[in-house]
GUDRENLO-283915 format. One record per atom (N, C-alpha, C): residue in three letters; x, y, z. Coordinates in steps of 0.1 Angstrom, whole numbers, padded with zeros to 4 digits, always signed. Layout:
<nodes>
ALAXYZ...
</nodes>
This chain:
<nodes>
MET+0008-0012+0000MET+0000+0000+0000MET+0009+0012+0000ARG+0005+0023-0007ARG+0012+0035-0007ARG+0006+0045+0003ILE+0013+0049+0013ILE+0007+0058+0023ILE+0015+0071+0024GLY+0007+0082+0023GLY+0013+0095+0025GLY+0012+0100+0039ILE+0022+0107+0043ILE+0022+0114+0056ILE+0024+0128+0055LEU+0016+0137+0060LEU+0018+0151+0060LEU+0021+0155+0075ALA+0032+0161+0077ALA+0036+0165+0091ALA+0044+0178+0090TYR+0040+0188+0098TYR+0047+0200+0099TYR+0061+0198+0105HIS+0063+0189+0114HIS+0076+0186+0120HIS+0078+0171+0117PHE+0091+0168+0115PHE+0095+0154+0112PHE+0110+0153+0116PRO+0114+0141+0121PRO+0128+0139+0124PRO+0138+0145+0113PRO+0148+0151+0117PRO+0155+0151+0130PRO+0149+0160+0141GLU+0138+0167+0138GLU+0131+0174+0148GLU+0126+0164+0159PRO+0123+0169+0171PRO+0116+0160+0180PRO+0102+0157+0177ALA+0100+0149+0167ALA+0086+0146+0162ALA+0085+0131+0161PHE+0084+0125+0173PHE+0084+0111+0175PHE+0073+0104+0167ILE+0061+0109+0168ILE+0049+0102+0163ILE+0050+0100+0148PRO+0051+0111+0140PRO+0051+0109+0125PRO+0064+0101+0121GLY+0075+0103+0128GLY+0087+0096+0125GLY+0087+0081+0127SER+0082+0077+0139SER+0081+0063+0142SER+0070+0056+0134LEU+0059+0063+0131LEU+0049+0058+0122LEU+0054+0055+0108ALA+0061+0065+0103ALA+0067+0063+0089ALA+0076+0051+0088GLU+0085+0050+0098GLU+0095+0039+0098GLU+0088+0026+0100GLU+0078+0025+0109GLU+0071+0012+0111GLU+0063+0008+0099LEU+0056+0017+0093LEU+0049+0014+0081LEU+0058+0009+0070ALA+0070+0015+0068ALA+0079+0010+0058ALA+0084-0004+0062VAL+0087-0006+0074VAL+0092-0020+0079VAL+0081-0030+0075ARG+0069-0026+0076ARG+0058-0036+0074ARG+0055-0038+0059GLY+0063-0031+0050GLY+0062-0034+0036GLY+0055-0023+0028HIS+0050-0013+0035HIS+0043-0002+0027HIS+0053+0008+0021GLU+0049+0014+0010GLU+0057+0025+0005GLU+0052+0038+0011VAL+0060+0045+0018VAL+0056+0057+0026VAL+0063+0069+0020ARG+0054+0079+0018ARG+0059+0092+0013ARG+0055+0103+0024VAL+0066+0110+0029VAL+0064+0120+0039VAL+0066+0133+0033LEU+0056+0142+0035LEU+0057+0156+0030LEU+0058+0165+0043THR+0069+0172+0044THR+0072+0180+0056THR+0081+0192+0053GLY+0084+0200+0063GLY+0092+0212+0061GLY+0107+0209+0065PHE+0115+0219+0064PHE+0129+0217+0068PHE+0129+0219+0083PRO+0138+0212+0090PRO+0138+0212+0105PRO+0142+0225+0110ASP+0133+0230+0119ASP+0136+0243+0126ASP+0131+0244+0140TYR+0126+0232+0145TYR+0120+0232+0159TYR+0129+0226+0169PRO+0131+0232+0181PRO+0123+0242+0187PRO+0128+0256+0186GLY+0139+0258+0180GLY+0145+0272+0180GLY+0140+0282+0170GLY+0132+0277+0160GLY+0127+0286+0150GLY+0137+0290+0140HIS+0148+0283+0139HIS+0158+0286+0128HIS+0162+0272+0122VAL+0163+0272+0109VAL+0167+0260+0102VAL+0180+0254+0108TYR+0180+0241+0110TYR+0191+0235+0117TYR+0204+0237+0109PRO+0216+0238+0116PRO+0229+0239+0109PRO+0230+0227+0099GLY+0236+0230+0087GLY+0238+0220+0078GLY+0227+0217+0068TRP+0215+0224+0071TRP+0204+0223+0062TRP+0202+0236+0054ARG+0198+0235+0042ARG+0195+0247+0034ARG+0181+0245+0027GLN+0172+0254+0029GLN+0159+0253+0023GLN+0160+0254+0008ARG+0153+0245+0001ARG+0153+0245-0014ARG+0140+0237-0018TRP+0136+0239-0030TRP+0124+0232-0035TRP+0125+0217-0037ARG+0137+0213-0042ARG+0139+0199-0045ARG+0148+0192-0034HIS+0142+0187-0024HIS+0150+0180-0014HIS+0143+0167-0010GLU+0148+0156-0014GLU+0142+0143-0010GLU+0153+0134-0004THR+0149+0126+0006THR+0158+0116+0011THR+0150+0103+0009ARG+0157+0092+0005ARG+0151+0080+0002ARG+0158+0068+0009SER+0150+0059+0013SER+0155+0046+0017SER+0147+0036+0009GLU+0147+0023+0012GLU+0141+0013+0004GLU+0126+0016+0002ARG+0119+0019+0012ARG+0104+0021+0011ARG+0099+0034+0017LEU+0109+0043+0020LEU+0105+0056+0026LEU+0111+0068+0019ILE+0103+0077+0014ILE+0107+0089+0008ILE+0102+0101+0016VAL+0112+0110+0019VAL+0108+0122+0027VAL+0111+0134+0018ARG+0101+0141+0015ARG+0102+0153+0007ARG+0100+0165+0016ARG+0110+0174+0016ARG+0109+0186+0024ARG+0106+0198+0015VAL+0097+0207+0020VAL+0094+0219+0013VAL+0098+0231+0021PRO+0101+0242+0015PRO+0105+0254+0022PRO+0094+0260+0030ARG+0097+0266+0041ARG+0087+0274+0049ARG+0095+0285+0056TYR+0088+0295+0060TYR+0094+0306+0067TYR+0096+0301+0081SER+0108+0303+0087SER+0112+0299+0100SER+0109+0310+0110ALA+0100+0308+0119ALA+0095+0318+0128ALA+0104+0320+0140GLY+0116+0326+0139GLY+0125+0327+0149GLY+0121+0335+0161ASP+0113+0345+0159ASP+0110+0354+0170ASP+0097+0349+0178GLY+0090+0340+0173GLY+0078+0334+0180GLY+0066+0343+0181SER+0066+0355+0174SER+0054+0363+0175SER+0043+0357+0167VAL+0031+0362+0169VAL+0019+0356+0162VAL+0021+0358+0147GLY+0025+0370+0143GLY+0027+0372+0129GLY+0037+0363+0122ALA+0048+0361+0129ALA+0059+0352+0124ALA+0054+0337+0124ARG+0047+0333+0134ARG+0042+0319+0134ARG+0031+0317+0123MET+0023+0327+0121MET+0013+0325+0110MET+0020+0326+0096ALA+0030+0334+0095ALA+0038+0334+0082ALA+0044+0320+0080ALA+0049+0314+0091ALA+0055+0300+0089ALA+0044+0290+0085ARG+0033+0291+0092ARG+0022+0282+0089ARG+0017+0283+0074LEU+0014+0296+0070LEU+0009+0298+0057LEU+0019+0295+0046SER+0032+0298+0049SER+0042+0294+0039SER+0043+0279+0037PHE+0042+0272+0048PHE+0042+0257+0048PHE+0029+0252+0040ALA+0018+0258+0043ALA+0006+0255+0035ALA+0007+0257+0020GLY+0013+0268+0016GLY+0015+0271+0002GLY+0025+0261-0004SER+0036+0259+0002SER+0046+0249-0003SER+0041+0235-0003ALA+0035+0231+0007ALA+0030+0217+0008ALA+0018+0215-0002THR+0010+0224-0004THR-0001+0223-0014THR+0004+0222-0028LEU+0014+0231-0031LEU+0020+0231-0045LEU+0027+0218-0047VAL+0035+0213-0038VAL+0043+0201-0040VAL+0034+0188-0038GLY+0025+0189-0028GLY+0018+0177-0025GLY+0009+0172-0035ARG+0004+0180-0044ARG-0005+0176-0055ARG+0002+0165-0063GLY+0014+0167-0066GLY+0022+0158-0074GLY+0028+0147-0066PHE+0034+0150-0055PHE+0041+0141-0046PHE+0032+0130-0040LEU+0020+0134-0037LEU+0010+0125-0030LEU-0001+0121-0039ALA+0000+0123-0052ALA-0011+0121-0061ALA-0015+0106-0062ASP-0006+0097-0061ASP-0010+0083-0062ASP-0010+0075-0049VAL-0010+0081-0038VAL-0010+0074-0025VAL-0024+0068-0023ASP-0025+0057-0016ASP-0038+0051-0013ASP-0045+0056-0001ALA-0037+0062+0008ALA-0043+0068+0020ALA-0033+0079+0025LEU-0039+0088+0033LEU-0031+0099+0038LEU-0033+0100+0053TYR-0021+0100+0061TYR-0021+0103+0075TYR-0016+0117+0077VAL-0024+0125+0085VAL-0019+0139+0087VAL-0017+0140+0102HIS-0005+0143+0106HIS-0001+0147+0120HIS-0006+0161+0122GLN-0018+0163+0126GLN-0025+0175+0126GLN-0022+0184+0138THR-0014+0194+0136THR-0012+0204+0146THR-0018+0217+0140PRO-0021+0227+0148PRO-0026+0239+0142PRO-0017+0244+0131ALA-0004+0242+0131ALA+0005+0246+0121ALA+0002+0240+0108ALA-0003+0228+0107ALA-0006+0221+0095ALA-0020+0223+0090ALA-0028+0230+0097ALA-0042+0231+0093ALA-0045+0236+0079PHE-0038+0247+0075PHE-0040+0253+0062PHE-0035+0244+0051ALA-0024+0237+0053ALA-0019+0228+0043ALA-0028+0216+0042THR-0034+0211+0053THR-0043+0200+0052THR-0055+0203+0044ALA-0061+0215+0047ALA-0073+0219+0040ALA-0071+0220+0026GLY-0060+0226+0022GLY-0056+0228+0008GLY-0054+0215+0001LEU-0046+0207+0007LEU-0043+0194+0000LEU-0055+0185-0001LEU-0063+0184+0009LEU-0075+0176+0008LEU-0084+0180-0003ARG-0085+0193-0005ARG-0093+0199-0016ARG-0087+0194-0030LEU-0074+0195-0031LEU-0068+0192-0044LEU-0067+0177-0047LEU-0066+0169-0037LEU-0064+0154-0039LEU-0077+0147-0040GLY-0088+0153-0038GLY-0101+0146-0040GLY-0104+0136-0029ARG-0111+0126-0033ARG-0115+0115-0024ARG-0104+0106-0020LEU-0095+0110-0011LEU-0084+0102-0007LEU-0087+0098+0008PRO-0087+0085+0011PRO-0090+0082+0025PRO-0079+0088+0034THR-0084+0096+0044THR-0075+0104+0052THR-0078+0102+0067VAL-0067+0101+0075VAL-0068+0101+0089VAL-0061+0113+0095LEU-0068+0121+0102LEU-0062+0133+0109LEU-0059+0128+0123HIS-0047+0130+0128HIS-0043+0127+0142HIS-0041+0141+0148VAL-0051+0145+0155VAL-0051+0159+0161VAL-0043+0159+0174GLN-0033+0168+0175GLN-0025+0169+0187GLN-0029+0181+0195ASP-0034+0191+0189ASP-0037+0203+0196ASP-0047+0211+0187VAL-0054+0220+0193VAL-0063+0229+0186VAL-0059+0244+0190TRP-0062+0253+0181TRP-0057+0267+0183TRP-0062+0272+0196THR-0074+0269+0200THR-0079+0275+0212THR-0070+0272+0224GLU-0063+0261+0224GLU-0054+0257+0235GLU-0040+0263+0232ASP-0037+0266+0220ASP-0024+0269+0216ASP-0022+0284+0214GLY-0032+0292+0210GLY-0030+0305+0206GLY-0029+0315+0217PRO-0021+0326+0215PRO-0020+0337+0225PRO-0032+0346+0224ALA-0033+0354+0234ALA-0044+0364+0235ALA-0041+0376+0227GLY-0052+0384+0224GLY-0050+0397+0217GLY-0058+0397+0204ALA-0060+0409+0199ALA-0068+0411+0187ALA-0062+0404+0175GLU-0049+0406+0173GLU-0043+0399+0162GLU-0043+0384+0163ALA-0041+0379+0174ALA-0042+0364+0177ALA-0056+0359+0174GLY-0066+0367+0179GLY-0080+0363+0177GLY-0084+0362+0162ARG-0079+0371+0154ARG-0082+0370+0140ARG-0076+0358+0134TRP-0063+0355+0137TRP-0056+0343+0132TRP-0062+0330+0137ALA-0067+0331+0150ALA-0073+0319+0156ALA-0085+0315+0149ALA-0093+0325+0145ALA-0106+0322+0137ALA-0103+0316+0124ARG-0092+0321+0117ARG-0089+0315+0104ARG-0083+0301+0105THR-0075+0299+0115THR-0070+0286+0118THR-0081+0276+0121ALA-0090+0280+0130ALA-0102+0272+0134ALA-0110+0268+0122ALA-0112+0278+0113ALA-0120+0275+0100ALA-0113+0265+0092ALA-0100+0266+0090ALA-0092+0256+0082ALA-0093+0242+0089MET-0091+0242+0102MET-0092+0229+0109MET-0106+0223+0108ALA-0116+0231+0108ALA-0130+0226+0107ALA-0132+0220+0093ARG-0127+0226+0083ARG-0127+0220+0069ARG-0120+0207+0069ALA-0109+0206+0075ALA-0101+0194+0075ALA-0109+0183+0082TYR-0115+0186+0094TYR-0123+0176+0101TYR-0134+0171+0093ARG-0141+0179+0086ARG-0152+0175+0078ARG-0148+0166+0066CYS-0136+0169+0060CYS-0131+0161+0049CYS-0125+0148+0053ALA-0121+0146+0065ALA-0114+0134+0069ALA-0123+0122+0071ASP-0118+0111+0068ASP-0126+0098+0070ASP-0126+0094+0084ARG-0114+0097+0091ARG-0113+0094+0105ARG-0105+0105+0112VAL-0109+0108+0124VAL-0101+0118+0132VAL-0097+0112+0145ALA-0084+0111+0147ALA-0079+0106+0160ALA-0075+0118+0168VAL-0078+0117+0181VAL-0074+0128+0190VAL-0064+0122+0200ALA-0055+0131+0205ALA-0045+0126+0214ALA-0049+0125+0228ALA-0061+0130+0232ALA-0066+0130+0245ALA-0081+0131+0245PRO-0087+0125+0255PRO-0102+0126+0256PRO-0107+0141+0256SER-0100+0150+0262SER-0105+0164+0262SER-0105+0170+0248LEU-0096+0165+0240LEU-0096+0170+0226LEU-0108+0166+0218ARG-0114+0154+0221ARG-0125+0149+0214ARG-0136+0159+0214ASP-0140+0165+0225ASP-0151+0175+0226ASP-0147+0187+0218LEU-0135+0192+0219LEU-0131+0204+0211LEU-0132+0201+0196VAL-0128+0190+0192VAL-0128+0186+0177VAL-0142+0185+0173VAL-0151+0179+0180VAL-0165+0177+0177VAL-0171+0191+0176ALA-0169+0199+0186ALA-0174+0213+0186ALA-0169+0221+0174GLY-0157+0217+0169GLY-0151+0224+0158GLY-0156+0219+0144GLY-0165+0209+0144GLY-0171+0205+0132GLY-0169+0190+0128ALA-0162+0183+0136ALA-0160+0169+0132ALA-0172+0160+0135ASP-0175+0150+0127ASP-0186+0141+0129ASP-0182+0132+0141PRO-0190+0132+0152PRO-0186+0124+0164PRO-0184+0109+0161ALA-0191+0104+0151ALA-0190+0090+0148ALA-0176+0087+0142ARG-0169+0097+0137ARG-0156+0095+0130ARG-0144+0099+0139VAL-0147+0102+0152VAL-0136+0107+0161VAL-0133+0096+0171SER-0120+0092+0172SER-0116+0082+0182SER-0104+0088+0190VAL-0103+0084+0202VAL-0092+0088+0211VAL-0081+0078+0209VAL-0069+0083+0204VAL-0057+0075+0203VAL-0046+0082+0210ILE-0044+0076+0222ILE-0034+0082+0231ILE-0020+0081+0224ASN-0012+0092+0225ASN+0001+0092+0219ASN+0010+0081+0225TRP+0017+0073+0216TRP+0025+0062+0220TRP+0039+0067+0223THR+0047+0059+0230THR+0061+0063+0233THR+0070+0052+0228
</nodes>
């Protein structure tokens, strides 16, 4: 089976879940394609030795990781964080249409940062079986203030579109289930999947 993974963060960043899932699926014989950004977490600066560019793939026998450029939000302000999220959405949507075009299913490690990319990709890829693994929602993540409120509303709308398009929504904690359902997810398609270690 060909499985796509969309993740804002991926190893060598401390992103255990999408990294371990990709490796395990490949070990089990699946062809795995990961679409992610260049590593910049937690400092907000691209790691030493890495240079952002449009064509960057690493391959092993059954695992392909395609990295797309995104703005690195070094100062942590709301504007910089949203620029990082929107730049990833644009890059992932442009590249994802071709890179993920023939996958059989898509797993999305859904953080607020990936919300716009998820919404855009799902619209372009059509009826692709999709699982969203929700780690956080903006209401728990976003700072206070008028600027933050405007971006929070936009992020929430993008996440709601992704919830409605997904075939299954996994949440990392029981408390997230209620937030995701309130955000537009069909309760019958939402399951609690505690993060593994």
